[in-house]
N, C-alpha and C positions, 0 to 999 in steps of 0.2 A: 345584684351588682350591673350594670350597664357595660356591654362588651363592644355593642354597635349601633350607632345613632346617624335616622336619617333625616336628611335636611330636607321636606318636604315643596320644594319647589324646582320649576325648568327655568327659572329668573338666572341666569350663570353670573350675573354680578350681587345678584344678593345673596345668593347659595356661596359664592365664596367668600363674603363678608361672613356671613354665618360661620362658616367653614374655619376661617381663619381665627375670630374669636373664641370661640369653641374648643379647638384644637388645642390653641396654646393653655387651656385650661386644663383640657382632657386628653393629654398626650397617650394615655393609655385606652383611650375610646378609637376603636375605629368608626371614622366619620366620612358618611358616604352622602349622595344626593340622588334625587329622583332620575338624573340624567346613568346612573349605574343601576338602573330597572327598565331595560326594556319594556314598550307598553306602558309604562305605568300612567294613568290617567292625569289628567289637567282638570278638575272637578269645577263647575261651576259656580261662582261667588255667588251666592244667591244670598248671603246674610245680609242682614240690616246693619251689624255691626263690626269693626274691625274683629270682638268677640268671635262672633258667630263664623266670619269668613275663615280665621284662623283656627276654627274647630273644625271646619269642613274639610279645610285641605289636610290638616292632621291626620283626621280619621280616615281619608279618603287613601291616604299614605299608608296607613298601619294595616287597614283592611288588605291593602295590595301586597305588602313586604311582611307584615308579620314582627316588625323589628319594631323597639322605639324609635321616635318619630315628632320631630317639632317642626311647625312651621306658624308662619307670622303673618300679619295685614298691616298695613301702616300706611300712612297717608298723612298730608299737609293743610291743616285748617288755618285759614287765616282772614281773622277777624270780618278786616270791612266788606268780606264776600260772603257774612255770615255762616262761618266756619267750610266754605267751600277750597278747594274741590275735595277736602276728605276720605269719603269711604272711595270715590272715585277716580282718586290723584290721578291711579293709571290709564282711565277712560277719559280723561279731562282732555275735550277737545275731540276724541276721537282715538279709538286704540291704537290706531297707527299711525296717527299724526306723534314725530318726532320731540324728543321732551325741549330741545332748545325751540320750539314754536309753543308749544304747551307753557313756558315760562313768559316768551314775547307776548303768549296772552293774556298770560296774570298782570306782567308787569302793566299792559295796554288799560287792565281791567280797573287798577286800585290808582292809576295814574290822577295825583292831585288828593287823594284821601289822607287823613291827618294821623289817623292810627294805620301802620302795617304793622301791629301786632301778628304773631304769628307759632306754629307751635307742627314739630312732627310727632306724631302718635304711634306707639308702635304695640301691639299685643301678638305673643307667643303663644301657643298652645301645645302642651307636653304631650303626648299617650304613650303606651307602654303596655304590653302582656299585665294583664289583672292590675294595670292603672290608670284608672277613668282618666278623661282629657282635664287637663287642670291651664288653666289659662293667664298669664301676666302681663303686666300694660307698664309703659314707660311714657315719658313725654319729654321732648326737650325744647325749650323755648325760646324763641328769638324773633328777627323782625324781618320782612320780605326788604332785599337790598332795591338800590336804584336802577342798579345793571348787574348781570351776571359775572362773576370771577371765579378762577380759578379751574383750575383742568383734572383736580382729583372727585373721588364719589360717584355717585351718579344720580339719575332723576334730577328732583327739585335741589341737590345740594346748590349749585351756583348761584341760587339767589336767595339761599337761606341764611342770612346773616347774623352772628354771633355778637352783640356786642361785648359779650366780655373778655374775648378773643379776638377782638378787632378784626376778623375777617370773615369770611363766608365758610359753610360745611365743605365747601369744593377747594378750598386753601387748605386746610390742614391735613397734614398728613395722614395715613392711614391711622397710626397707632394714636395719634391725638383722637381722631375722629371716633375711634373705637371707646375709649375714656368720656367723651362726653354725650354720643348721640345716643338719640330714641332707640335703636335697635342695640347699642351696646349695653345700654341699661339693664333693658330688660332680658338680656341675654346674661346679667350676671343675675339677675334674679332666678333665671331657669338655673343657670349654674349651681347657686346653691340648694336647689329642689334637688339638682341630678346627686348633689355631693349627699344627701339626707338618705338618698336612697345606697347606700354602702357603694 
């Protein structure tokens, strides 16, 4: 039985989203983040896939905390840019470039292109004592909007338009987003796995 779960990230917004989703489902599990562990390392994301990066982060956190850990790696894939920024979504245009400027760069690069199809892809790794690392994947399909909209979410959410919702990811309420987002979908799969562990 899992009594404590570490969200293996130093990203406050991502951690908050994951704590909210998993905490609602598992009220009896104490859910913490790497911010609760002084000196917890931030491993280099040297993987060539989302799965390998998620695994690197989960294993690093597990080795430091010796607790059950989950870590994710996600990216925005745009068909007109041959799947970019993809694995390098966080580093697109430079790690320190603010997201509004990253989004402006993307809108400029795909200006005039016919297909604006895109997807968010998220992989989450789960690891624990006597439980080898297992990785789950989910995607959320959408299109790149003509301009940013909405004040919710984070990252590329303001330019990720969801045709079935008639708005961008950033226009959704947090609970709406968790129902349909790539991270919400994959954490449901992780939650199903956690339930099988008793």
